N, CA and C atoms as a LAMMPS dump frame, in Angstrom:
ITEM: TIMESTEP
0
ITEM: NUMBER OF ATOMS
537
ITEM: BOX BOUNDS ff ff ff
-5.0000000000000000e+02 5.0000000000000000e+02
-5.0000000000000000e+02 5.0000000000000000e+02
-5.0000000000000000e+02 5.0000000000000000e+02
ITEM: ATOMS id mol type element x y z
1 1 1 N -27.148 6.422 34.103
2 1 2 C -26.825 5.329 33.212
3 1 3 C -26.257 5.844 31.893
4 2 1 N -26.909 6.887 31.349
5 2 2 C -26.457 7.448 30.082
6 2 3 C -25.042 8.005 30.208
7 3 1 N -24.76 8.699 31.316
8 3 2 C -23.422 9.257 31.548
9 3 3 C -22.382 8.148 31.625
10 4 1 N -22.722 7.053 32.26
11 4 2 C -21.795 5.931 32.396
12 4 3 C -21.446 5.356 31.02
13 5 1 N -22.443 5.198 30.156
14 5 2 C -22.203 4.685 28.818
15 5 3 C -21.319 5.63 28.004
16 6 1 N -21.544 6.92 28.126
17 6 2 C -20.731 7.903 27.4
18 6 3 C -19.29 7.852 27.891
19 7 1 N -19.091 7.778 29.184
20 7 2 C -17.745 7.706 29.759
21 7 3 C -17.052 6.421 29.302
22 8 1 N -17.755 5.298 29.319
23 8 2 C -17.174 4.029 28.866
24 8 3 C -16.793 4.094 27.384
25 9 1 N -17.634 4.689 26.559
26 9 2 C -17.329 4.818 25.129
27 9 3 C -16.085 5.678 24.922
28 10 1 N -15.964 6.756 25.67
29 10 2 C -14.78 7.618 25.564
30 10 3 C -13.519 6.883 26.001
31 11 1 N -13.612 6.131 27.078
32 11 2 C -12.459 5.371 27.542
33 11 3 C -12.055 4.304 26.53
34 12 1 N -13.032 3.641 25.919
35 12 2 C -12.728 2.636 24.905
36 12 3 C -12.031 3.268 23.708
37 13 1 N -12.493 4.433 23.276
38 13 2 C -11.857 5.128 22.151
39 13 3 C -10.423 5.513 22.5
40 14 1 N -10.184 5.964 23.703
41 14 2 C -8.82 6.317 24.126
42 14 3 C -7.935 5.085 24.206
43 15 1 N -8.475 3.982 24.682
44 15 2 C -7.671 2.77 24.844
45 15 3 C -7.289 2.146 23.511
46 16 1 N -8.162 2.225 22.523
47 16 2 C -7.872 1.585 21.245
48 16 3 C -7.142 2.505 20.279
49 17 1 N -7.078 3.79 20.579
50 17 2 C -6.406 4.729 19.682
51 17 3 C -7.373 5.189 18.605
52 18 1 N -7.463 6.462 18.425
53 18 2 C -8.372 7.02 17.432
54 18 3 C -7.762 6.861 16.045
55 19 1 N -8.621 6.664 15.047
56 19 2 C -8.141 6.518 13.676
57 19 3 C -8.962 7.383 12.742
58 20 1 N -8.381 7.721 11.596
59 20 2 C -9.07 8.458 10.543
60 20 3 C -8.735 7.778 9.228
61 21 1 N -9.763 7.442 8.435
62 21 2 C -9.529 6.746 7.172
63 21 3 C -8.983 7.721 6.123
64 22 1 N -8.021 7.222 5.341
65 22 2 C -7.391 8.01 4.297
66 22 3 C -7.349 7.185 3.013
67 23 1 N -7.842 7.755 1.922
68 23 2 C -7.788 7.122 0.608
69 23 3 C -6.661 7.789 -0.166
70 24 1 N -5.621 7.04 -0.482
71 24 2 C -4.481 7.596 -1.215
72 24 3 C -4.525 7.156 -2.667
73 25 1 N -4.414 8.12 -3.57
74 25 2 C -4.153 7.798 -4.963
75 25 3 C -2.922 8.612 -5.357
76 26 1 N -2.594 8.633 -6.599
77 26 2 C -1.337 9.257 -7.01
78 26 3 C -1.57 10.426 -7.964
79 27 1 N -2.801 10.952 -7.931
80 27 2 C -3.175 12.056 -8.814
81 27 3 C -2.504 13.375 -8.425
82 28 1 N -2.002 13.481 -7.214
83 28 2 C -1.344 14.718 -6.779
84 28 3 C 0.151 14.754 -7.089
85 29 1 N 0.677 13.68 -7.648
86 29 2 C 2.096 13.647 -8.007
87 29 3 C 2.289 14.306 -9.367
88 30 1 N 3.458 14.893 -9.612
89 30 2 C 3.709 15.452 -10.942
90 30 3 C 3.721 14.343 -11.987
91 31 1 N 3.133 14.607 -13.136
92 31 2 C 3.123 13.599 -14.201
93 31 3 C 4.536 13.406 -14.731
94 32 1 N 4.979 12.155 -14.736
95 32 2 C 6.323 11.827 -15.236
96 32 3 C 6.197 10.724 -16.279
97 33 1 N 7.034 10.793 -17.315
98 33 2 C 6.937 9.813 -18.399
99 33 3 C 7.965 8.699 -18.28
100 34 1 N 8.755 8.708 -17.209
101 34 2 C 9.64 7.585 -16.919
102 34 3 C 9.583 7.335 -15.41
103 35 1 N 9.732 6.081 -14.994
104 35 2 C 9.586 5.751 -13.569
105 35 3 C 10.494 6.589 -12.667
106 36 1 N 9.9 7.08 -11.576
107 36 2 C 10.607 7.886 -10.582
108 36 3 C 10.302 7.323 -9.2
109 37 1 N 11.23 7.504 -8.275
110 37 2 C 11.004 7.039 -6.898
111 37 3 C 9.847 7.795 -6.262
112 38 1 N 9.024 7.08 -5.508
113 38 2 C 7.935 7.735 -4.773
114 38 3 C 8.547 8.734 -3.8
115 39 1 N 7.947 9.909 -3.699
116 39 2 C 8.462 10.913 -2.759
117 39 3 C 8.333 10.438 -1.306
118 40 1 N 9.35 10.702 -0.535
119 40 2 C 9.33 10.341 0.89
120 40 3 C 8.164 11.045 1.572
121 41 1 N 7.407 10.296 2.337
122 41 2 C 6.32 10.871 3.113
123 41 3 C 5.032 11.126 2.349
124 42 1 N 4.942 10.696 1.087
125 42 2 C 3.707 10.934 0.326
126 42 3 C 2.532 10.3 1.066
127 43 1 N 1.51 11.102 1.321
128 43 2 C 0.337 10.609 2.043
129 43 3 C 0.627 10.231 3.484
130 44 1 N 1.756 10.695 4.004
131 44 2 C 2.113 10.38 5.385
132 44 3 C 2.76 9.022 5.575
133 45 1 N 3.096 8.347 4.462
134 45 2 C 3.72 7.027 4.551
135 45 3 C 5.136 7.053 3.996
136 46 1 N 5.962 6.129 4.466
137 46 2 C 7.245 5.862 3.834
138 46 3 C 7.009 4.852 2.724
139 47 1 N 7.633 5.042 1.562
140 47 2 C 7.423 4.194 0.379
141 47 3 C 8.759 3.64 -0.079
142 48 1 N 9.273 2.636 0.546
143 48 2 C 10.563 2.068 0.182
144 48 3 C 10.415 1.142 -1.029
145 49 1 N 11.187 1.4 -2.064
146 49 2 C 11.225 0.605 -3.29
147 49 3 C 9.925 0.689 -4.102
148 50 1 N 9.202 1.809 -3.983
149 50 2 C 8.034 2.086 -4.81
150 50 3 C 8.422 3.155 -5.822
151 51 1 N 7.888 3.029 -7.024
152 51 2 C 8.096 4.006 -8.076
153 51 3 C 6.739 4.528 -8.533
154 52 1 N 6.734 5.635 -9.275
155 52 2 C 5.488 6.112 -9.876
156 52 3 C 5.772 6.593 -11.288
157 53 1 N 4.72 6.591 -12.116
158 53 2 C 4.856 6.983 -13.515
159 53 3 C 3.465 7.259 -14.087
160 54 1 N 3.413 8.076 -15.135
161 54 2 C 2.188 8.215 -15.904
162 54 3 C 2.229 7.119 -16.969
163 55 1 N 1.444 6.065 -16.833
164 55 2 C 1.549 4.923 -17.74
165 55 3 C 1.14 5.223 -19.175
166 56 1 N 0.406 6.321 -19.383
167 56 2 C -0.052 6.656 -20.734
168 56 3 C 1.024 7.377 -21.543
169 57 1 N 2.09 7.819 -20.881
170 57 2 C 3.199 8.462 -21.608
171 57 3 C 4.495 7.661 -21.496
172 58 1 N 4.455 6.571 -20.748
173 58 2 C 5.636 5.722 -20.592
174 58 3 C 5.526 4.534 -21.546
175 59 1 N 6.417 4.441 -22.526
176 59 2 C 6.324 3.346 -23.49
177 59 3 C 6.577 1.965 -22.883
178 60 1 N 7.166 1.878 -21.706
179 60 2 C 7.455 0.59 -21.085
180 60 3 C 6.318 0.012 -20.262
181 61 1 N 5.181 0.709 -20.195
182 61 2 C 4.06 0.244 -19.372
183 61 3 C 3.393 -0.982 -19.984
184 62 1 N 3.179 -2 -19.165
185 62 2 C 2.479 -3.202 -19.6
186 62 3 C 0.972 -3.017 -19.506
187 63 1 N 0.2 -4.044 -19.862
188 63 2 C -1.261 -3.924 -19.9
189 63 3 C -1.903 -3.62 -18.545
190 64 1 N -1.305 -4.052 -17.461
191 64 2 C -1.874 -3.788 -16.143
192 64 3 C -1.641 -2.374 -15.645
193 65 1 N -0.821 -1.608 -16.342
194 65 2 C -0.53 -0.23 -15.948
195 65 3 C -1.587 0.758 -16.446
196 66 1 N -2.26 0.428 -17.522
197 66 2 C -3.13 1.405 -18.193
198 66 3 C -4.609 1.092 -17.96
199 67 1 N -4.973 0.888 -16.714
200 67 2 C -6.353 0.549 -16.381
201 67 3 C -7.052 1.667 -15.614
202 68 1 N -6.316 2.693 -15.268
203 68 2 C -6.876 3.787 -14.48
204 68 3 C -7.249 4.972 -15.346
205 69 1 N -7.296 6.122 -14.726
206 69 2 C -7.667 7.357 -15.393
207 69 3 C -6.483 7.874 -16.191
208 70 1 N -6.726 8.193 -17.456
209 70 2 C -5.669 8.755 -18.295
210 70 3 C -5.223 10.086 -17.691
211 71 1 N -3.923 10.31 -17.674
212 71 2 C -3.4 11.548 -17.116
213 71 3 C -3.171 11.496 -15.62
214 72 1 N -3.233 10.309 -15.025
215 72 2 C -2.91 10.152 -13.603
216 72 3 C -1.809 9.127 -13.45
217 73 1 N -0.929 9.394 -12.503
218 73 2 C 0.16 8.469 -12.209
219 73 3 C -0.355 7.228 -11.495
220 74 1 N 0.445 6.172 -11.569
221 74 2 C 0.245 4.971 -10.763
222 74 3 C 1.552 4.715 -10.018
223 75 1 N 1.462 4.001 -8.914
224 75 2 C 2.665 3.567 -8.189
225 75 3 C 2.897 2.112 -8.564
226 76 1 N 4.137 1.667 -8.431
227 76 2 C 4.396 0.251 -8.69
228 76 3 C 5.64 -0.222 -7.971
229 77 1 N 5.687 -1.539 -7.811
230 77 2 C 6.825 -2.25 -7.234
231 77 3 C 7.376 -3.139 -8.332
232 78 1 N 8.678 -3.215 -8.455
233 78 2 C 9.299 -4.156 -9.385
234 78 3 C 9.232 -3.695 -10.823
235 79 1 N 9.093 -4.635 -11.724
236 79 2 C 9.06 -4.354 -13.144
237 79 3 C 9.909 -5.35 -13.897
238 80 1 N 10.04 -5.131 -15.183
239 80 2 C 10.775 -6.084 -16.028
240 80 3 C 12.24 -6.23 -15.645
241 81 1 N 12.862 -5.194 -15.091
242 81 2 C 14.272 -5.279 -14.717
243 81 3 C 14.485 -6.1 -13.447
244 82 1 N 13.445 -6.297 -12.694
245 82 2 C 13.552 -7.005 -11.417
246 82 3 C 14.189 -8.382 -11.555
247 83 1 N 13.611 -9.288 -12.328
248 83 2 C 14.209 -10.621 -12.404
249 83 3 C 15.534 -10.632 -13.17
250 84 1 N 15.7 -9.709 -14.109
251 84 2 C 16.929 -9.688 -14.908
252 84 3 C 18.147 -9.232 -14.106
253 85 1 N 17.94 -8.273 -13.223
254 85 2 C 19.056 -7.683 -12.476
255 85 3 C 19.078 -8.075 -11.004
256 86 1 N 18.25 -9.004 -10.614
257 86 2 C 18.155 -9.437 -9.211
258 86 3 C 17.878 -8.265 -8.278
259 87 1 N 17.1 -7.305 -8.76
260 87 2 C 16.685 -6.176 -7.931
261 87 3 C 15.558 -6.655 -7.03
262 88 1 N 15.518 -6.15 -5.824
263 88 2 C 14.473 -6.518 -4.883
264 88 3 C 13.101 -6.193 -5.47
265 89 1 N 12.224 -7.155 -5.451
266 89 2 C 10.87 -6.98 -5.963
267 89 3 C 9.896 -6.924 -4.803
268 90 1 N 10.21 -6.065 -3.872
269 90 2 C 9.311 -5.855 -2.761
270 90 3 C 9.259 -4.372 -2.455
271 91 1 N 8.159 -3.975 -1.882
272 91 2 C 7.978 -2.594 -1.454
273 91 3 C 7.59 -2.6 0.005
274 92 1 N 7.954 -1.539 0.697
275 92 2 C 7.66 -1.472 2.126
276 92 3 C 6.96 -0.156 2.426
277 93 1 N 5.794 -0.258 3.051
278 93 2 C 5.053 0.908 3.526
279 93 3 C 5.322 1.053 5.019
280 94 1 N 5.639 2.264 5.462
281 94 2 C 5.926 2.48 6.88
282 94 3 C 5.285 3.774 7.379
283 95 1 N 5.041 3.802 8.666
284 95 2 C 4.667 5.024 9.394
285 95 3 C 4.968 4.745 10.854
286 96 1 N 5.884 5.507 11.419
287 96 2 C 6.329 5.237 12.793
288 96 3 C 5.207 5.383 13.807
289 97 1 N 4.222 6.242 13.54
290 97 2 C 3.107 6.404 14.475
291 97 3 C 2.051 5.323 14.298
292 98 1 N 2.184 4.503 13.247
293 98 2 C 1.275 3.39 13.021
294 98 3 C 0.17 3.715 12.034
295 99 1 N -0.354 2.659 11.436
296 99 2 C -1.47 2.759 10.502
297 99 3 C -2.098 1.384 10.365
298 100 1 N -3.312 1.348 9.892
299 100 2 C -3.976 0.08 9.573
300 100 3 C -4.16 0.059 8.061
301 101 1 N -3.537 -0.905 7.4
302 101 2 C -3.685 -1.059 5.959
303 101 3 C -5.011 -1.778 5.718
304 102 1 N -5.956 -1.077 5.095
305 102 2 C -7.3 -1.612 4.901
306 102 3 C -7.393 -2.345 3.568
307 103 1 N -7.009 -1.657 2.48
308 103 2 C -7.123 -2.261 1.154
309 103 3 C -6.19 -1.558 0.174
310 104 1 N -6.005 -2.189 -0.983
311 104 2 C -5.224 -1.604 -2.065
312 104 3 C -5.853 -2.029 -3.384
313 105 1 N -5.973 -1.08 -4.306
314 105 2 C -6.472 -1.362 -5.647
315 105 3 C -5.25 -1.568 -6.527
316 106 1 N -5.122 -2.766 -7.12
317 106 2 C -3.87 -3.172 -7.765
318 106 3 C -4.126 -3.966 -9.049
319 107 1 N -3.041 -4.225 -9.775
320 107 2 C -3.029 -5.143 -10.921
321 107 3 C -1.598 -5.607 -11.133
322 108 1 N -1.428 -6.76 -11.767
323 108 2 C -0.111 -7.182 -12.226
324 108 3 C 0.2 -6.365 -13.476
325 109 1 N 1.35 -5.743 -13.529
326 109 2 C 1.651 -4.838 -14.634
327 109 3 C 1.871 -5.508 -15.968
328 110 1 N 2.576 -6.635 -15.985
329 110 2 C 2.916 -7.333 -17.229
330 110 3 C 2.31 -8.719 -17.309
331 111 1 N 1.827 -9.216 -16.198
332 111 2 C 1.253 -10.554 -16.15
333 111 3 C 0.832 -10.875 -14.734
334 112 1 N 0.347 -12.085 -14.501
335 112 2 C -0.076 -12.473 -13.158
336 112 3 C 1.073 -12.377 -12.154
337 113 1 N 0.707 -12.091 -10.928
338 113 2 C 1.709 -11.984 -9.866
339 113 3 C 1.133 -12.525 -8.564
340 114 1 N 2.018 -12.996 -7.732
341 114 2 C 1.67 -13.423 -6.39
342 114 3 C 2.213 -12.355 -5.436
343 115 1 N 1.371 -11.933 -4.5
344 115 2 C 1.756 -10.883 -3.557
345 115 3 C 1.649 -11.442 -2.143
346 116 1 N 2.723 -11.31 -1.386
347 116 2 C 2.716 -11.696 0.023
348 116 3 C 2.909 -10.434 0.848
349 117 1 N 1.925 -10.12 1.676
350 117 2 C 1.979 -8.945 2.549
351 117 3 C 2.29 -9.419 3.963
352 118 1 N 3.326 -8.843 4.561
353 118 2 C 3.725 -9.2 5.92
354 118 3 C 3.722 -7.935 6.766
355 119 1 N 3.006 -7.975 7.882
356 119 2 C 2.829 -6.802 8.745
357 119 3 C 3.655 -6.931 10.027
358 120 1 N 4.167 -5.775 10.478
359 120 2 C 4.972 -5.687 11.705
360 120 3 C 4.532 -4.476 12.519
361 121 1 N 4.692 -4.578 13.815
362 121 2 C 4.513 -3.43 14.704
363 121 3 C 5.82 -3.245 15.468
364 122 1 N 6.533 -2.194 15.143
365 122 2 C 7.847 -1.901 15.752
366 122 3 C 8.759 -3.129 15.744
367 123 1 N 8.813 -3.818 14.606
368 123 2 C 9.703 -4.96 14.436
369 123 3 C 9.129 -6.299 14.866
370 124 1 N 7.976 -6.296 15.52
371 124 2 C 7.335 -7.534 15.959
372 124 3 C 6.376 -8.018 14.878
373 125 1 N 6.533 -9.27 14.477
374 125 2 C 5.682 -9.863 13.447
375 125 3 C 4.226 -9.863 13.897
376 126 1 N 3.33 -9.406 12.987
377 126 2 C 1.899 -9.379 13.269
378 126 3 C 1.145 -10.432 12.459
379 127 1 N 1.45 -10.536 11.156
380 127 2 C 0.734 -11.509 10.333
381 127 3 C 1.116 -11.419 8.871
382 128 1 N 0.645 -12.405 8.104
383 128 2 C 0.927 -12.488 6.664
384 128 3 C -0.368 -12.779 5.926
385 129 1 N -0.494 -12.196 4.734
386 129 2 C -1.623 -12.486 3.848
387 129 3 C -1.078 -12.66 2.44
388 130 1 N -1.647 -13.59 1.68
389 130 2 C -1.191 -13.857 0.311
390 130 3 C -2.33 -13.622 -0.67
391 131 1 N -1.964 -13.09 -1.838
392 131 2 C -2.937 -12.749 -2.87
393 131 3 C -2.389 -13.134 -4.234
394 132 1 N -3.29 -13.44 -5.172
395 132 2 C -2.938 -13.628 -6.576
396 132 3 C -3.609 -12.513 -7.358
397 133 1 N -2.844 -11.853 -8.239
398 133 2 C -3.415 -10.774 -9.04
399 133 3 C -3.122 -11.022 -10.514
400 134 1 N -4.03 -10.571 -11.361
401 134 2 C -3.851 -10.643 -12.8
402 134 3 C -3.676 -9.242 -13.36
403 135 1 N -3.827 -9.093 -14.662
404 135 2 C -3.646 -7.779 -15.281
405 135 3 C -4.941 -6.97 -15.338
406 136 1 N -5.93 -7.348 -14.558
407 136 2 C -7.154 -6.561 -14.38
408 136 3 C -7.115 -5.955 -12.986
409 137 1 N -7.764 -4.82 -12.828
410 137 2 C -7.809 -4.168 -11.511
411 137 3 C -8.597 -5.038 -10.535
412 138 1 N -8.042 -5.171 -9.333
413 138 2 C -8.753 -5.837 -8.252
414 138 3 C -8.385 -5.176 -6.933
415 139 1 N -9.218 -5.401 -5.936
416 139 2 C -8.981 -4.818 -4.618
417 139 3 C -8.52 -5.897 -3.657
418 140 1 N -7.366 -5.672 -3.056
419 140 2 C -6.858 -6.561 -2.012
420 140 3 C -7.358 -6.026 -0.678
421 141 1 N -7.944 -6.892 0.124
422 141 2 C -8.396 -6.492 1.466
423 141 3 C -7.489 -7.158 2.478
424 142 1 N -6.878 -6.341 3.321
425 142 2 C -5.922 -6.846 4.297
426 142 3 C -6.641 -7.217 5.592
427 143 1 N -6.11 -8.188 6.333
428 143 2 C -6.782 -8.667 7.543
429 143 3 C -6.984 -7.57 8.589
430 144 1 N -8.224 -7.412 9.017
431 144 2 C -8.52 -6.459 10.087
432 144 3 C -7.863 -6.873 11.394
433 145 1 N -7.563 -8.161 11.535
434 145 2 C -6.93 -8.67 12.755
435 145 3 C -5.519 -8.107 12.946
436 146 1 N -4.921 -7.577 11.865
437 146 2 C -3.596 -6.976 12.011
438 146 3 C -3.66 -5.756 12.922
439 147 1 N -4.761 -5.04 12.897
440 147 2 C -4.876 -3.818 13.69
441 147 3 C -3.87 -2.783 13.227
442 148 1 N -3.313 -2.063 14.187
443 148 2 C -2.354 -1.003 13.894
444 148 3 C -0.966 -1.61 13.734
445 149 1 N -0.286 -1.25 12.639
446 149 2 C 1.065 -1.729 12.346
447 149 3 C 1.954 -0.522 12.032
448 150 1 N 3.253 -0.744 12.026
449 150 2 C 4.183 0.322 11.647
450 150 3 C 4.874 0.033 10.325
451 151 1 N 4.705 -1.201 9.806
452 151 2 C 5.363 -1.583 8.553
453 151 3 C 4.595 -2.719 7.89
454 152 1 N 4.438 -2.609 6.566
455 152 2 C 3.898 -3.711 5.768
456 152 3 C 4.826 -3.91 4.581
457 153 1 N 5.356 -5.126 4.466
458 153 2 C 6.211 -5.483 3.329
459 153 3 C 5.358 -6.204 2.3
460 154 1 N 5.472 -5.765 1.043
461 154 2 C 4.757 -6.399 -0.055
462 154 3 C 5.783 -7.051 -0.961
463 155 1 N 5.848 -8.377 -0.938
464 155 2 C 6.79 -9.11 -1.781
465 155 3 C 6.035 -9.634 -2.993
466 156 1 N 6.592 -9.366 -4.187
467 156 2 C 5.918 -9.708 -5.431
468 156 3 C 6.736 -10.732 -6.206
469 157 1 N 6.082 -11.823 -6.619
470 157 2 C 6.722 -12.823 -7.472
471 157 3 C 5.761 -13.129 -8.62
472 158 1 N 6.3 -13.535 -9.728
473 158 2 C 5.458 -13.872 -10.871
474 158 3 C 6.2 -13.659 -12.167
475 159 1 N 5.449 -13.512 -13.241
476 159 2 C 6.011 -13.377 -14.575
477 159 3 C 7.046 -12.255 -14.66
478 160 1 N 6.705 -11.079 -14.183
479 160 2 C 7.639 -9.957 -14.243
480 160 3 C 7.919 -9.381 -12.858
481 161 1 N 7.382 -10.016 -11.837
482 161 2 C 7.602 -9.573 -10.451
483 161 3 C 7.217 -8.115 -10.238
484 162 1 N 6.077 -7.691 -10.771
485 162 2 C 5.68 -6.307 -10.556
486 162 3 C 4.227 -6.228 -10.106
487 163 1 N 3.933 -5.157 -9.383
488 163 2 C 2.6 -4.89 -8.881
489 163 3 C 2.316 -3.419 -9.099
490 164 1 N 1.24 -3.127 -9.83
491 164 2 C 0.815 -1.748 -10.055
492 164 3 C -0.207 -1.403 -8.984
493 165 1 N -0.038 -0.247 -8.349
494 165 2 C -0.933 0.195 -7.279
495 165 3 C -1.668 1.448 -7.754
496 166 1 N -2.99 1.365 -7.796
497 166 2 C -3.824 2.495 -8.211
498 166 3 C -4.291 3.318 -7.024
499 167 1 N -4.384 2.705 -5.872
500 167 2 C -4.816 3.414 -4.673
501 167 3 C -4.645 2.541 -3.453
502 168 1 N -4.565 3.196 -2.302
503 168 2 C -4.391 2.509 -1.029
504 168 3 C -5.332 3.152 -0.02
505 169 1 N -5.959 2.342 0.792
506 169 2 C -6.813 2.829 1.866
507 169 3 C -6.169 2.452 3.194
508 170 1 N -5.918 3.455 4.024
509 170 2 C -5.318 3.219 5.34
510 170 3 C -6.12 3.951 6.402
511 171 1 N -6.071 3.425 7.604
512 171 2 C -6.568 4.136 8.765
513 171 3 C -5.351 4.7 9.471
514 172 1 N -5.331 6.009 9.608
515 172 2 C -4.224 6.672 10.299
516 172 3 C -4.466 6.626 11.802
517 173 1 N -3.404 6.476 12.551
518 173 2 C -3.509 6.544 14.005
519 173 3 C -3.358 7.999 14.406
520 174 1 N -4.347 8.499 15.114
521 174 2 C -4.302 9.872 15.594
522 174 3 C -3.479 9.945 16.868
523 175 1 N -3.479 8.874 17.635
524 175 2 C -2.63 8.752 18.816
525 175 3 C -2.128 7.318 18.896
526 176 1 N -0.981 7.109 19.494
527 176 2 C -0.41 5.772 19.566
528 176 3 C -1.269 4.861 20.451
529 177 1 N -1.615 3.677 19.935
530 177 2 C -2.361 2.729 20.765
531 177 3 C -1.412 1.982 21.699
532 178 1 N -1.907 1.509 22.823
533 178 2 C -1.054 0.683 23.684
534 178 3 C -0.856 -0.692 23.057
535 179 1 N 0.299 -1.292 23.236
536 179 2 C 0.563 -2.644 22.73
537 179 3 C 1.044 -3.5 23.865
């Protein structure tokens, strides 16, 4: 009986795909005093339309940027130029092998913002979640029902259309799950 249970547990783990939790912050990035594009592949993710900066040395940082540890970078989407120049105010996280977006520690950089997160698996729509954020740090928890995805789009609207990201928690896929 015990052997049967062990075999069943192993088969279930193989069928669902193994995962490992990863907590990403931006303390390993070089300190920069003006916004720079997020490096490709940072933390094993693609970061389309994300920037990073040390908010304590950047004079353009709003109140929601300076809530973390002094001397550490933050990532962000959008900013004051977004609505003025019709620049896309969305960021896209990707990983071709898949990931589960668990949570993100965030704030609105200059004022309140509305965030719509839309998840996809290889181009197939999985789900949407909506959040309201202010200029205080809060944790967004993404739906566990999304499971493993290959892309999450974060669309930001609000006063300045920006979202400051202090950290992200993801479950990495160690092997591709069946879909």
